[in-house]
N, C-alpha and C positions, 0 to 999 in steps of 0.2 A: 383456406389463407386468416392470416391469428387477423386476428383485431388492432387496428390501428390505437397506438399506444397515446391518452391526452391526459397522462399523468409525469409531473417531474420524478422521479423517482428518490432527488436526494433529498426534497424539500414535502413532495405532499402535492402541491400546487397543482392547477391548470395549465398548460404548457400554450405559454402566448408569451410575447414578444422575444425576444431577438434568443434562439435556439438554438442550441448546437448539441453535434452529438458526442458523448464521453464511452468512451473505448473504459468499456471491464474485460478485466484490468487495464491499466493503465498502457496506451501505447508504450509509452517510457520503458518498462518493462521487458522491451521487445526490442534489442539495439535495430539502428538503422541496420546495419551489413548483416543481420539476422531474418530481417520483415524483407530484404530484397532476395536474398538467396530460399527460404524457406516461403513465405510468403503466408505465414500465419492464420488462419479463419480471425479474426479478431473481432466480435463480437458491436456496437455501438447501442445506447439506450441513449432518449432526446433529453434533453437534461436546457431546464434554463441557462441560459449563458455564465447569470448572476453566479449558481450556484455551483455550474463547474467551475468557472473563477476560482468560489473560496477553499476547493480544496488542491489549488496549481501549488503550490509555495511545499504542502505537506507532498504531497506525491514525490516534489524534488529530491524533497528533505529527505520518504524514504526511499530513493533511488541513489541519490548521491551517499546516506549511511550503510545501506548495505552492503553496495557493488565492492566496495573495498576488499571482505570478506567471504567477496565469488570471483577473485579474478586469476582463480585457478582453473577454472568451470570453464566451458566451449560457449557460452551464453554471458557468463560475466564475464569474462574477456572483453568481450565485445560491446556489454556494458560499456566496459571500465575507458574504450581508445570514443566512445562517445559522448563522457564523459569531459576525459581530460582534455578533448575538443571546447569543452562547456568553461574549464577553466579560464578560456581566456579573456572570456571576458568578464567584466565588472560583474553581474550577477555571480555567474561560475563562481568567480575568483571569490567570493564571499559566502559561497554556500562554503566552496569547500575548505577556506581557513575553521572556518564553524567545525566541521567536521573534523578535520587534523585536532580542534582541540578536546574533543572525543575519545582522543587513544588514549593512553595514561598506561607507561611502560612501570608507575611508584605508585599503586593505589593507596591508599594511606597510607604515606609509607612503605609497604610490604614492599619487597621484593620479588620476582615472580622467576619462573624458569629460564636460561635462555633463551630467545625471541618472541619470549610471550607478553603480551600487550593486554589488558581491559577493552572492548569498547564499547563504551557508557550509550544509551540512547538516549531520547526522548522520549519515553515511551508512550504521554498523548499524541502524537501525530506522528505513533507508529504507529499506534489502534486504530485512531479514527483512516486512514491510511485504507489497514485492513476491512476496518470495520464499511467500510466506503465497496470497498470488490463484495464482503459475503454480502452488503443490499443489492447490489446491481447484479450478482446472480443470481439472488433469492424472485428478485422482480422479473427477472428472465426466468425464472422456472416457475410460481406459484400467478403472478400478474399480482402478487400482495406487497403492499408495505412492512419494510421493516422500522424502527422507531431511528432520525437521527444521534438521538443523545446517549446515547447508551454508553455507557464509565464502564472505564477500567476495573474491574470488578463484580460488575451486577452482571446478574444472571437475569435470563429474558426466555422468555420456553413459549412455544410456538407450539400449538396441538398438544403433545407426549415427548414431545421432545425437548434438552435442556440446548440451549444454542453453546451459548456459552456463560461458565462461572467461573471466571478465572477471583487470584488474588493475586497479584502483581507487586515484588519488591521490587527487586534488583534486576532478576533475572531473568529479562525479557527476553532475551534469546528460548529460556523455556517455551513466555508464551507465544513467540513468530511458529516453537517447533507447533505445539500442542493447539494452536485454534490453526495456525496449515493444512496441520496432518489427521487434525480428529475432527474438525468443523465438515469434512466434507460428512464423516461417516453418520455424524450426528445429527444433519437435516436428512438427510436421503435412503438413511439404510429405515 
């Protein structure tokens, strides 16, 4: 039987006070209907309530920002349904309005092919969520902490593996593809 977790993987401090169970990856990555129908085995880690809350707006941004790009998939269309219900609330409306401004059909005055747009991202916010997930998965597997403040473009070494060595410019899609598809091989191979 596994030993009980006594530290918050987000801040590295001893767990005390108000404690939450943090889903890794975030529960909202799995739409309500998907969770009901498929009952995915979502694991959680204990964290301080304040640490968990510190990531909430970035996780909301991440889901709202990526969801329009995934509407054609089964899980993406279900997440989109959840999001459209949230648009009826003031906070959902505000984030929806902010995300809609990230689409640009004429970036820097350029004409794109018919029906094409550029989708911009707040790379720091996207990175913060991706890094939180990586830290949670790493903690679950190795019972060791990864630093909270690894910035975009930093290299992080763990034993003989380079986890990330990214140079991000405007191509956040490459960053997402690289980090999500290659990271698993780099850590566990």
